[in-house]
DRENDO-1510 file (C-alpha; in Angstrom, 1 decimal, always signed):
<recs>
REC; n; res; u; v; w
REC; 1; MET; +9.1; -47.7; -30.3 .
REC; 2; GLU; +7.0; -49.9; -27.9 .
REC; 3; THR; +3.7; -48.0; -26.5 .
REC; 4; ALA; +4.2; -47.1; -23.0 .
REC; 5; LEU; +1.9; -48.9; -20.4 .
REC; 6; ASP; -0.8; -47.1; -18.7 .
REC; 7; LEU; +0.3; -48.6; -15.2 .
REC; 8; ALA; +2.2; -51.2; -13.6 .
REC; 9; VAL; +1.7; -52.2; -10.8 .
REC; 10; ARG; +5.7; -53.5; -9.5 .
REC; 11; ASN; +7.2; -55.8; -6.4 .
REC; 12; GLY; +3.9; -57.1; -4.9 .
REC; 13; THR; +2.9; -60.3; -4.4 .
REC; 14; VAL; +0.0; -61.9; -7.1 .
REC; 15; VAL; -2.5; -64.2; -5.4 .
REC; 16; THR; -4.7; -66.1; -7.4 .
REC; 17; THR; -7.0; -69.2; -6.7 .
REC; 18; GLU; -3.8; -72.0; -8.2 .
REC; 19; GLY; -1.1; -69.8; -6.0 .
REC; 20; SER; +0.6; -66.5; -5.1 .
REC; 21; MET; +4.1; -65.4; -6.8 .
REC; 22; ARG; +6.0; -62.0; -7.0 .
REC; 23; LEU; +4.5; -60.2; -10.0 .
REC; 24; ASP; +4.4; -57.0; -11.7 .
REC; 25; VAL; +1.5; -56.7; -13.3 .
REC; 26; GLY; +0.8; -54.7; -16.1 .
REC; 27; ILE; -2.3; -52.3; -17.3 .
REC; 28; LYS; -3.9; -50.8; -20.4 .
REC; 29; GLN; -7.3; -49.2; -20.8 .
REC; 30; GLY; -8.6; -50.5; -17.9 .
REC; 31; ARG; -7.3; -54.2; -18.2 .
REC; 32; ILE; -4.5; -56.0; -17.4 .
REC; 33; VAL; -2.5; -57.0; -20.2 .
REC; 34; GLN; +0.6; -58.6; -18.8 .
REC; 35; LEU; +2.0; -60.2; -16.4 .
REC; 36; ASP; +6.2; -59.8; -15.6 .
REC; 37; GLY; +8.2; -58.9; -18.1 .
REC; 38; PRO; +9.7; -55.8; -18.7 .
REC; 39; MET; +7.2; -52.6; -18.2 .
REC; 40; HIS; +7.5; -49.2; -19.3 .
REC; 41; ALA; +4.3; -47.5; -17.6 .
REC; 42; VAL; +3.1; -44.0; -17.2 .
REC; 43; ARG; +2.7; -44.5; -13.7 .
REC; 44; GLU; +3.6; -46.8; -11.4 .
REC; 45; LEU; +2.6; -48.3; -7.8 .
REC; 46; ASP; +5.3; -49.7; -5.6 .
REC; 47; ALA; +3.5; -53.1; -4.1 .
REC; 48; THR; +6.8; -53.8; -2.1 .
REC; 49; GLY; +5.5; -55.9; +1.0 .
REC; 50; CYS; +2.2; -56.6; +0.2 .
REC; 51; LEU; -0.4; -58.4; -1.9 .
REC; 52; VAL; -2.0; -58.4; -5.2 .
REC; 53; LEU; -5.5; -59.4; -5.0 .
REC; 54; PRO; -8.2; -59.0; -7.4 .
REC; 55; GLY; -10.5; -56.2; -6.2 .
REC; 56; GLY; -13.4; -56.9; -4.1 .
REC; 57; ILE; -16.8; -58.6; -5.1 .
REC; 58; ASP; -19.9; -57.5; -2.8 .
REC; 59; MET; -22.9; -58.7; -4.5 .
REC; 60; HIS; -24.8; -57.9; -1.5 .
REC; 61; VAL; -25.6; -53.7; -0.5 .
REC; 62; HIS; -28.4; -52.1; +0.3 .
REC; 63; LEU; -28.3; -48.5; -1.1 .
REC; 64; THR; -30.3; -45.8; -2.0 .
REC; 65; ALA; -31.1; -42.6; -4.2 .
REC; 66; ARG; -31.2; -40.0; -1.6 .
REC; 67; ALA; -28.7; -40.5; +1.5 .
REC; 68; GLY; -31.7; -41.4; +4.8 .
REC; 69; PHE; -34.2; -41.4; +2.4 .
REC; 70; ASP; -36.1; -44.4; +0.7 .
REC; 71; SER; -38.1; -43.4; -2.6 .
REC; 72; ALA; -40.9; -42.9; -0.8 .
REC; 73; GLY; -39.8; -40.3; +0.9 .
REC; 74; GLU; -39.8; -42.6; +4.6 .
REC; 75; LYS; -36.6; -42.7; +6.4 .
REC; 76; GLY; -33.9; -45.1; +5.6 .
REC; 77; PHE; -30.4; -46.3; +4.6 .
REC; 78; VAL; -28.2; -43.3; +5.2 .
REC; 79; ASP; -26.0; -44.2; +2.1 .
REC; 80; ASP; -26.5; -43.8; -1.8 .
REC; 81; PHE; -24.6; -45.1; -4.3 .
REC; 82; TYR; -21.9; -42.6; -4.4 .
REC; 83; THR; -20.8; -42.8; -0.6 .
REC; 84; GLY; -21.6; -46.4; -0.3 .
REC; 85; SER; -19.2; -46.7; -3.6 .
REC; 86; LEU; -16.5; -44.6; -1.8 .
REC; 87; ALA; -17.0; -47.0; +1.3 .
REC; 88; ALA; -16.3; -49.7; -0.9 .
REC; 89; ILE; -13.1; -48.4; -2.6 .
REC; 90; ALA; -11.5; -47.4; +1.0 .
REC; 91; GLY; -12.4; -51.4; +1.5 .
REC; 92; GLY; -10.6; -52.5; -1.7 .
REC; 93; ILE; -13.6; -53.3; -3.0 .
REC; 94; THR; -14.4; -52.8; -6.5 .
REC; 95; THR; -18.0; -54.3; -7.8 .
REC; 96; ILE; -20.6; -53.9; -5.6 .
REC; 97; GLY; -23.9; -55.4; -6.0 .
REC; 98; PRO; -27.0; -52.9; -4.8 .
REC; 99; MET; -30.4; -54.8; -4.2 .
REC; 100; ALA; -33.6; -53.1; -5.8 .
REC; 101; PHE; -36.9; -53.6; -3.8 .
REC; 102; PRO; -40.0; -51.8; -4.4 .
REC; 103; GLU; -41.1; -48.9; -2.6 .
REC; 104; ARG; -43.8; -47.3; -3.1 .
REC; 105; GLU; -47.1; -48.8; -3.2 .
REC; 106; GLY; -48.1; -49.9; -6.6 .
REC; 107; GLU; -44.1; -50.0; -8.2 .
REC; 108; THR; -43.1; -52.9; -9.7 .
REC; 109; LEU; -40.2; -55.6; -9.9 .
REC; 110; ARG; -39.0; -53.7; -13.1 .
REC; 111; GLN; -39.6; -50.6; -12.1 .
REC; 112; ALA; -37.6; -50.5; -9.0 .
REC; 113; ALA; -34.6; -51.9; -11.3 .
REC; 114; GLU; -35.1; -49.3; -13.5 .
REC; 115; ARG; -34.9; -46.6; -10.4 .
REC; 116; ASP; -31.9; -47.9; -9.2 .
REC; 117; LEU; -29.5; -48.7; -12.1 .
REC; 118; SER; -31.0; -45.0; -13.0 .
REC; 119; ALA; -29.5; -43.6; -9.7 .
REC; 120; ALA; -26.1; -45.4; -10.0 .
REC; 121; GLY; -25.4; -44.8; -13.3 .
REC; 122; THR; -25.5; -41.3; -12.2 .
REC; 123; GLN; -23.7; -41.8; -8.6 .
REC; 124; ALA; -22.2; -45.1; -8.5 .
REC; 125; ALA; -18.1; -44.8; -8.9 .
REC; 126; VAL; -16.7; -48.3; -9.0 .
REC; 127; ASP; -18.8; -51.2; -11.0 .
REC; 128; TYR; -22.1; -52.8; -10.1 .
REC; 129; VAL; -25.2; -55.1; -11.2 .
REC; 130; VAL; -28.6; -54.4; -9.6 .
REC; 131; HIS; -30.6; -57.3; -8.7 .
REC; 132; PRO; -34.4; -56.7; -8.6 .
REC; 133; GLY; -36.1; -57.6; -5.2 .
REC; 134; PHE; -39.6; -58.8; -5.3 .
REC; 135; LEU; -42.0; -58.7; -2.0 .
REC; 136; THR; -45.2; -60.4; -3.5 .
REC; 137; THR; -45.9; -63.3; -6.2 .
REC; 138; ASP; -47.9; -62.6; -8.5 .
REC; 139; ALA; -49.0; -63.0; -12.0 .
REC; 140; ASN; -47.0; -59.2; -12.5 .
REC; 141; THR; -44.2; -60.5; -10.8 .
REC; 142; LEU; -43.3; -63.8; -13.5 .
REC; 143; VAL; -43.7; -61.0; -16.2 .
REC; 144; ASP; -41.4; -59.5; -14.8 .
REC; 145; ILE; -38.4; -61.7; -14.1 .
REC; 146; ALA; -39.3; -62.7; -18.1 .
REC; 147; THR; -38.3; -59.3; -18.9 .
REC; 148; LEU; -35.4; -58.8; -16.4 .
REC; 149; ALA; -33.8; -61.7; -18.0 .
REC; 150; GLN; -34.4; -60.5; -21.9 .
REC; 151; GLN; -32.4; -57.0; -20.3 .
REC; 152; GLY; -29.4; -58.9; -19.0 .
REC; 153; HIS; -30.5; -59.5; -15.3 .
REC; 154; ARG; -28.8; -62.4; -14.2 .
REC; 155; SER; -30.0; -63.2; -10.7 .
REC; 156; VAL; -33.7; -61.8; -8.6 .
REC; 157; LYS; -34.0; -61.2; -4.6 .
REC; 158; THR; -36.7; -63.2; -2.5 .
REC; 159; ALA; -37.8; -61.2; +1.0 .
REC; 160; THR; -38.3; -63.0; +4.0 .
REC; 161; ILE; -40.3; -66.7; +3.3 .
REC; 162; GLY; -43.6; -66.6; +5.3 .
REC; 163; PHE; -46.9; -68.7; +4.4 .
REC; 164; ASP; -48.2; -65.0; +4.3 .
REC; 165; LEU; -46.4; -64.9; +0.7 .
REC; 166; GLY; -48.1; -67.2; -1.2 .
REC; 167; PRO; -46.2; -70.6; -1.2 .
REC; 168; GLY; -47.2; -71.8; -4.4 .
REC; 169; ASP; -46.6; -68.6; -6.0 .
REC; 170; LEU; -43.2; -68.4; -4.7 .
REC; 171; VAL; -42.6; -71.5; -6.0 .
REC; 172; ARG; -43.3; -70.4; -9.9 .
REC; 173; ALA; -41.4; -67.2; -9.3 .
REC; 174; ILE; -38.1; -69.5; -8.3 .
REC; 175; ALA; -38.7; -71.8; -10.7 .
REC; 176; VAL; -39.4; -69.4; -13.2 .
REC; 177; ALA; -36.3; -67.7; -12.6 .
REC; 178; GLY; -34.1; -70.8; -13.0 .
REC; 179; SER; -35.6; -71.3; -15.9 .
REC; 180; LEU; -34.5; -68.6; -17.6 .
REC; 181; GLY; -31.1; -68.9; -16.4 .
REC; 182; LEU; -31.9; -66.6; -13.2 .
REC; 183; LEU; -29.9; -67.0; -9.2 .
REC; 184; THR; -32.9; -66.5; -7.0 .
REC; 185; MET; -31.3; -64.7; -3.7 .
REC; 186; ILE; -33.0; -65.8; -0.8 .
REC; 187; HIS; -33.5; -64.2; +2.6 .
REC; 188; CYS; -34.2; -67.3; +4.8 .
REC; 189; GLU; -36.4; -66.4; +7.8 .
REC; 190; ASP; -40.0; -67.8; +8.2 .
REC; 191; GLN; -42.2; -64.6; +9.1 .
REC; 192; ALA; -44.4; -66.5; +10.3 .
REC; 193; LEU; -42.6; -67.8; +13.2 .
REC; 194; ILE; -40.5; -64.8; +13.7 .
REC; 195; ASP; -44.2; -63.4; +14.4 .
REC; 196; TYR; -44.9; -65.7; +16.6 .
REC; 197; ALA; -42.1; -65.0; +18.6 .
REC; 198; THR; -41.7; -61.3; +18.2 .
REC; 199; ASN; -45.6; -60.8; +19.4 .
REC; 200; ALA; -45.1; -64.1; +22.4 .
REC; 201; LEU; -41.7; -61.0; +23.8 .
REC; 202; LEU; -43.9; -58.6; +23.8 .
REC; 203; ASP; -47.5; -59.6; +25.3 .
REC; 204; ASP; -44.7; -61.0; +28.3 .
REC; 205; GLY; -43.1; -57.6; +28.3 .
REC; 206; HIS; -40.2; -58.7; +27.0 .
REC; 207; GLY; -39.8; -55.9; +23.5 .
REC; 208; ALA; -36.4; -54.1; +24.8 .
REC; 209; LEU; -33.8; -54.0; +22.1 .
REC; 210; GLU; -31.8; -57.2; +24.1 .
REC; 211; PHE; -34.3; -59.2; +23.5 .
REC; 212; TYR; -34.6; -59.1; +19.5 .
REC; 213; PRO; -32.0; -62.1; +19.4 .
REC; 214; GLN; -35.5; -64.0; +20.9 .
REC; 215; SER; -37.4; -62.5; +18.0 .
REC; 216; ARG; -35.1; -64.4; +15.5 .
REC; 217; PRO; -34.4; -68.1; +17.6 .
REC; 218; ASP; -31.9; -70.1; +14.5 .
REC; 219; ILE; -34.8; -72.3; +14.0 .
REC; 220; THR; -36.3; -69.8; +11.9 .
REC; 221; GLU; -33.5; -69.3; +9.8 .
REC; 222; LEU; -33.3; -73.5; +9.5 .
REC; 223; ALA; -37.1; -73.8; +8.6 .
REC; 224; ALA; -36.8; -71.3; +5.5 .
REC; 225; VAL; -34.1; -72.4; +4.5 .
REC; 226; ASP; -35.1; -76.4; +4.6 .
REC; 227; ARG; -37.9; -74.7; +2.7 .
REC; 228; ALA; -35.9; -73.1; +0.1 .
REC; 229; ILE; -33.6; -75.8; -0.8 .
REC; 230; ALA; -36.9; -78.2; -0.9 .
REC; 231; ILE; -37.5; -75.3; -3.7 .
REC; 232; CYS; -34.6; -76.2; -5.2 .
REC; 233; GLU; -35.0; -79.8; -5.3 .
REC; 234; ILE; -38.1; -79.7; -6.4 .
REC; 235; THR; -37.5; -76.9; -9.1 .
REC; 236; GLY; -34.0; -77.5; -10.4 .
REC; 237; ALA; -33.4; -74.0; -10.2 .
REC; 238; PRO; -30.4; -72.2; -8.4 .
REC; 239; ILE; -30.6; -70.5; -5.1 .
REC; 240; TYR; -28.1; -68.3; -3.1 .
REC; 241; LEU; -29.0; -68.1; +0.7 .
REC; 242; VAL; -27.7; -64.6; +1.3 .
REC; 243; HIS; -26.6; -63.7; +5.0 .
REC; 244; LEU; -26.8; -67.6; +6.7 .
REC; 245; SER; -25.8; -66.9; +10.0 .
REC; 246; SER; -26.5; -70.6; +12.0 .
REC; 247; ALA; -24.5; -73.6; +11.9 .
REC; 248; ARG; -27.7; -75.6; +11.8 .
REC; 249; ALA; -28.6; -73.7; +8.7 .
REC; 250; LEU; -25.3; -74.3; +7.2 .
REC; 251; GLU; -24.9; -77.5; +8.1 .
REC; 252; SER; -28.9; -78.2; +6.3 .
REC; 253; ALA; -27.2; -76.3; +3.1 .
REC; 254; ARG; -24.5; -78.5; +3.1 .
REC; 255; ARG; -26.1; -81.6; +3.1 .
REC; 256; ALA; -28.2; -80.5; -0.1 .
REC; 257; LYS; -24.6; -79.4; -1.6 .
REC; 258; ASP; -23.3; -82.7; -1.4 .
REC; 259; ARG; -26.6; -84.3; -2.5 .
REC; 260; GLY; -25.8; -81.9; -5.7 .
REC; 261; LEU; -28.6; -79.5; -5.4 .
REC; 262; PRO; -27.2; -76.0; -6.5 .
REC; 263; VAL; -27.6; -74.4; -3.1 .
REC; 264; PHE; -25.1; -71.6; -2.4 .
REC; 265; VAL; -24.2; -69.9; +0.5 .
REC; 266; GLU; -23.6; -66.2; +1.5 .
REC; 267; THR; -22.3; -65.0; +5.3 .
REC; 268; ARG; -21.4; -61.9; +6.6 .
REC; 269; PRO; -19.3; -60.1; +8.7 .
REC; 270; ILE; -21.2; -59.3; +12.2 .
REC; 271; TYR; -21.6; -63.3; +12.0 .
REC; 272; LEU; -17.9; -63.6; +11.9 .
REC; 273; HIS; -16.7; -61.7; +14.3 .
REC; 274; LEU; -19.5; -60.8; +16.9 .
REC; 275; ASP; -21.4; -63.1; +18.9 .
REC; 276; ASP; -25.0; -62.5; +21.1 .
REC; 277; ALA; -23.2; -61.0; +24.0 .
REC; 278; VAL; -23.4; -57.9; +22.1 .
REC; 279; HIS; -27.1; -57.3; +22.3 .
REC; 280; GLN; -26.7; -57.2; +26.2 .
REC; 281; GLN; -25.0; -54.0; +25.3 .
REC; 282; THR; -26.6; -50.9; +26.8 .
REC; 283; ASP; -26.6; -49.7; +22.9 .
REC; 284; GLY; -27.5; -52.8; +22.0 .
REC; 285; GLY; -29.0; -51.5; +19.1 .
REC; 286; ARG; -26.2; -50.5; +17.2 .
REC; 287; PHE; -25.6; -54.3; +16.6 .
REC; 288; ILE; -28.7; -55.0; +15.0 .
REC; 289; GLY; -29.3; -57.3; +11.6 .
REC; 290; MET; -31.4; -59.6; +9.8 .
REC; 291; PRO; -30.8; -62.3; +11.3 .
REC; 292; PRO; -29.4; -61.9; +14.3 .
REC; 293; VAL; -25.6; -61.9; +15.5 .
REC; 294; ARG; -25.4; -65.5; +17.0 .
REC; 295; THR; -23.4; -67.1; +19.1 .
REC; 296; SER; -19.8; -68.2; +19.9 .
REC; 297; ALA; -20.9; -72.0; +18.0 .
REC; 298; ASP; -22.3; -70.5; +15.7 .
REC; 299; MET; -19.2; -68.2; +14.7 .
REC; 300; ALA; -17.0; -71.4; +14.9 .
REC; 301; ALA; -18.7; -72.9; +12.4 .
REC; 302; LEU; -19.0; -70.3; +9.9 .
REC; 303; TRP; -15.5; -70.1; +10.1 .
REC; 304; ALA; -15.3; -73.9; +9.2 .
REC; 305; GLY; -17.4; -73.2; +7.0 .
REC; 306; ILE; -15.7; -70.9; +4.9 .
REC; 307; ALA; -12.1; -73.3; +5.0 .
REC; 308; GLU; -14.1; -76.0; +3.7 .
REC; 309; GLY; -16.0; -74.7; +1.1 .
REC; 310; SER; -19.3; -75.4; +2.4 .
REC; 311; VAL; -19.7; -71.4; +2.7 .
REC; 312; HIS; -19.2; -70.2; -0.8 .
REC; 313; THR; -18.9; -66.1; -0.2 .
REC; 314; VAL; -19.0; -63.1; +2.2 .
REC; 315; GLY; -21.0; -59.9; +1.5 .
REC; 316; SER; -20.8; -56.8; +3.5 .
REC; 317; ASP; -25.3; -56.9; +3.6 .
REC; 318; HIS; -24.0; -52.7; +4.2 .
REC; 319; ALA; -27.3; -51.2; +5.4 .
REC; 320; PRO; -26.0; -48.5; +6.7 .
REC; 321; TRP; -28.3; -46.7; +9.3 .
REC; 322; SER; -27.0; -43.4; +12.0 .
REC; 323; LEU; -26.5; -44.8; +15.2 .
REC; 324; PRO; -29.4; -42.4; +17.2 .
REC; 325; ASP; -31.6; -44.4; +14.6 .
REC; 326; LYS; -30.4; -47.7; +15.7 .
REC; 327; VAL; -30.4; -46.9; +19.8 .
REC; 328; ASP; -33.8; -44.7; +19.4 .
REC; 329; PRO; -35.2; -45.8; +22.9 .
REC; 330; ALA; -38.8; -45.5; +21.1 .
REC; 331; LEU; -37.9; -49.2; +19.1 .
REC; 332; ASP; -38.3; -53.0; +20.6 .
REC; 333; VAL; -38.1; -55.9; +18.9 .
REC; 334; ALA; -41.0; -55.4; +16.7 .
REC; 335; THR; -39.6; -52.4; +15.4 .
REC; 336; SER; -36.6; -52.4; +15.3 .
REC; 337; ARG; -33.7; -51.1; +12.6 .
REC; 338; LYS; -31.8; -54.2; +11.1 .
REC; 339; GLY; -28.5; -53.4; +9.1 .
REC; 340; VAL; -25.1; -52.3; +9.9 .
REC; 341; ALA; -22.2; -50.3; +7.9 .
REC; 342; ASP; -19.6; -52.8; +6.7 .
REC; 343; LEU; -18.3; -52.2; +2.9 .
REC; 344; GLU; -14.6; -50.4; +4.2 .
REC; 345; THR; -14.2; -53.4; +7.1 .
REC; 346; MET; -15.5; -56.3; +5.2 .
REC; 347; LEU; -12.4; -57.2; +3.9 .
REC; 348; PRO; -9.8; -55.8; +6.4 .
REC; 349; MET; -11.4; -57.5; +9.0 .
REC; 350; LEU; -11.8; -60.9; +7.3 .
REC; 351; TYR; -7.7; -60.9; +6.7 .
REC; 352; SER; -7.2; -59.7; +9.9 .
REC; 353; GLU; -9.4; -62.4; +11.9 .
REC; 354; GLY; -9.1; -65.2; +9.4 .
REC; 355; VAL; -5.9; -64.8; +7.4 .
REC; 356; VAL; -3.8; -63.6; +10.0 .
REC; 357; PRO; -4.7; -66.4; +12.9 .
REC; 358; GLY; -4.9; -68.8; +10.2 .
REC; 359; ARG; -8.4; -69.7; +10.3 .
REC; 360; ILE; -8.2; -69.4; +6.5 .
REC; 361; SER; -6.1; -69.4; +3.7 .
REC; 362; ILE; -5.1; -66.5; +1.6 .
REC; 363; GLN; -6.6; -68.3; -1.6 .
REC; 364; GLN; -9.8; -69.3; +0.6 .
REC; 365; PHE; -10.0; -65.0; +1.4 .
REC; 366; LEU; -9.7; -64.9; -2.7 .
REC; 367; ALA; -12.6; -67.3; -2.7 .
REC; 368; VAL; -15.3; -65.9; -0.7 .
REC; 369; THR; -14.2; -61.9; -1.6 .
REC; 370; ALA; -13.8; -62.5; -5.6 .
REC; 371; THR; -13.7; -65.5; -7.6 .
REC; 372; ASN; -17.0; -67.3; -6.4 .
REC; 373; PRO; -18.9; -64.0; -6.5 .
REC; 374; ALA; -17.8; -63.4; -10.0 .
REC; 375; ARG; -18.8; -67.0; -11.0 .
REC; 376; LEU; -22.2; -67.5; -9.5 .
REC; 377; PHE; -23.2; -63.7; -10.9 .
REC; 378; GLY; -22.0; -64.3; -14.9 .
REC; 379; LEU; -18.8; -61.9; -14.1 .
REC; 380; TYR; -15.8; -64.4; -14.5 .
REC; 381; PRO; -13.3; -64.1; -16.1 .
REC; 382; ARG; -13.8; -60.8; -16.6 .
REC; 383; LYS; -14.1; -60.4; -13.0 .
REC; 384; GLY; -12.5; -62.2; -9.6 .
REC; 385; THR; -9.3; -63.3; -10.7 .
REC; 386; ILE; -5.9; -61.7; -11.8 .
REC; 387; ALA; -4.8; -62.3; -15.9 .
REC; 388; VAL; -4.7; -61.4; -18.8 .
REC; 389; GLY; -8.0; -59.9; -20.6 .
REC; 390; SER; -9.1; -59.5; -17.2 .
REC; 391; ASP; -10.4; -56.1; -15.8 .
REC; 392; ALA; -7.8; -54.4; -13.9 .
REC; 393; ASP; -9.6; -54.2; -10.4 .
REC; 394; LEU; -7.3; -54.8; -7.9 .
REC; 395; LEU; -6.9; -54.6; -4.0 .
REC; 396; VAL; -3.5; -53.8; -3.4 .
REC; 397; LEU; -3.1; -54.9; +0.5 .
REC; 398; ASP; -0.7; -54.0; +2.9 .
REC; 399; PRO; -0.3; -57.1; +5.5 .
REC; 400; ALA; +1.9; -54.9; +7.8 .
REC; 401; GLU; -0.9; -52.2; +8.5 .
REC; 402; SER; -3.0; -51.9; +11.8 .
REC; 403; ARG; -5.4; -49.3; +12.4 .
REC; 404; ILE; -8.1; -49.0; +15.2 .
REC; 405; VAL; -11.1; -49.0; +13.8 .
REC; 406; ASP; -13.1; -45.5; +13.9 .
REC; 407; GLY; -16.4; -45.4; +12.3 .
REC; 408; SER; -16.6; -41.6; +12.8 .
REC; 409; THR; -13.7; -41.6; +9.7 .
REC; 410; MET; -14.7; -43.6; +7.5 .
REC; 411; GLN; -16.9; -43.1; +4.1 .
REC; 412; SER; -19.8; -44.3; +5.2 .
REC; 413; ARG; -22.4; -41.7; +6.4 .
REC; 414; SER; -23.1; -44.7; +9.1 .
REC; 415; GLY; -21.0; -42.0; +11.2 .
REC; 416; TYR; -20.1; -45.6; +13.4 .
REC; 417; SER; -19.0; -49.3; +13.1 .
REC; 418; VAL; -19.8; -52.3; +14.8 .
REC; 419; TYR; -16.0; -53.0; +15.7 .
REC; 420; ASP; -15.3; -49.4; +16.9 .
REC; 421; GLY; -12.2; -49.5; +18.8 .
REC; 422; ARG; -11.1; -52.8; +17.3 .
REC; 423; ARG; -7.3; -53.0; +16.1 .
REC; 424; ILE; -7.7; -54.1; +12.4 .
REC; 425; THR; -4.4; -55.8; +10.7 .
REC; 426; GLY; -4.1; -55.9; +7.0 .
REC; 427; TRP; -5.8; -52.7; +5.1 .
REC; 428; PRO; -5.7; -51.8; +1.4 .
REC; 429; ARG; -2.7; -49.1; +0.5 .
REC; 430; PHE; -3.9; -49.0; -3.1 .
REC; 431; THR; -7.5; -49.7; -5.2 .
REC; 432; VAL; -7.4; -50.1; -8.7 .
REC; 433; SER; -10.7; -49.7; -10.0 .
REC; 434; GLY; -11.0; -50.3; -14.0 .
REC; 435; GLY; -6.9; -49.5; -14.3 .
REC; 436; ASP; -7.8; -46.1; -12.2 .
REC; 437; VAL; -5.9; -45.6; -9.0 .
REC; 438; VAL; -9.0; -44.7; -6.9 .
REC; 439; LEU; -7.3; -44.8; -3.7 .
REC; 440; ASP; -3.9; -44.4; -2.6 .
REC; 441; PRO; -1.8; -43.0; +0.6 .
REC; 442; ASP; -3.0; -40.0; -0.8 .
REC; 443; GLY; -6.4; -40.7; -0.8 .
REC; 444; LEU; -9.5; -41.1; -2.4 .
REC; 445; HIS; -10.0; -40.6; -6.1 .
REC; 446; ALA; -13.6; -41.3; -7.5 .
REC; 447; GLU; -15.7; -39.2; -9.2 .
REC; 448; PRO; -19.4; -40.3; -9.2 .
REC; 449; GLY; -20.9; -41.7; -12.1 .
REC; 450; ARG; -17.1; -43.1; -13.0 .
REC; 451; GLY; -18.9; -46.9; -12.6 .
REC; 452; HIS; -20.3; -48.9; -15.1 .
REC; 453; ARG; -23.4; -51.8; -14.7 .
REC; 454; LEU; -21.6; -54.9; -15.6 .
REC; 455; GLU; -23.2; -57.1; -18.3 .
REC; 456; GLN; -23.4; -60.6; -16.9 .
REC; 457; GLY; -22.7; -63.6; -18.7 .
REC; 458; PRO; -24.2; -67.1; -17.3 .
REC; 459; ILE; -24.1; -67.9; -14.1 .
REC; 460; SER; -21.4; -70.5; -13.1 .
REC; 461; THR; -22.7; -73.2; -10.8 .
REC; 462; TRP; -20.4; -76.5; -9.4 .
</recs>
């Protein structure tokens, strides 16, 4: 007698980078084992009218082991690895990449990674990789990078590129990472230029949060992007420019890629859906991120970049604060709290504002949210595609489901969304993670610790 499948997803339109077609998906022991044909399954999901996509891969999130605090006991992001996982699941994301920076004096790069891996192991409800992040570039950092590579890490993350970080050491760190097969994720803002602009605003009495964009104009991003590209060119090490926000920086990255350099671009949702007018609102502090939200022209350039392939991924940069913490009247352009919650809204917003009006195709949506990040971080084809043998991570997206965003009802402890009040069309009907139905119309079904740290293969650049 034929052994029953664990799960069958029926009557949906399966989307891959090659195209879309009506296929049933058969799942057993957490893997996709059959595409179409006769199926007998213990459980079936009806995906009629829905798109069946690989589960989203968000390689840029910020979570903490203890909600509201960092490991040093200072005020911090309000989502731990469990609530962050629930937000991911509710938004159709099945793999996350949290950043792990040293948070206590004397804590090393390696210790920071071990700290967050331990927390994720007990809390994460989706699969994950951890990106160790370095704030200094001394000899110990280079040793730690080598150790982390031996432990299976395939990425490291830098903080802002300022001349005070030690340019020579920074080049060596990126070169060492590249020689060991690691992708360096670079926060491209020049801290020296930011400090100058910020201090000038404070000296002129323009320290209020409404002036925040002037403290980080696009030249501070462009300068850092150009410098990162130069490091890439001289070392040959691949680089990944996180949360790129401006047309000028994108054009520089595009030219570098056209020259054959391994330069890859991530943007984040707020740069696609908001423009700098939000900073003039009375509660404009709620929208503050690094870099700031830019102009409508920058927004248009980023959408065009997704459509033409010069923007390779979209990552939420989920960095959740509570609303009172964000709009605290004691804050100024120097002390503002950067970051917003966006895990739950990233994919629905991209579909609603991108695919529905025809700015991007559904294949381009798939590329930047699943296939490209899977390739860049050594997870493909286990993740990022729907194929026999791949993990059974699926987003069953209902393209007709329309909701008004209300952050107070969402999974993040942030309690608000920068998109509150906007009507969005296209939400998950089901999320499947490792063959488990972790979201259905009855709600979320995911226990802390069910996620797994992923074994990464070689990164794939193109």
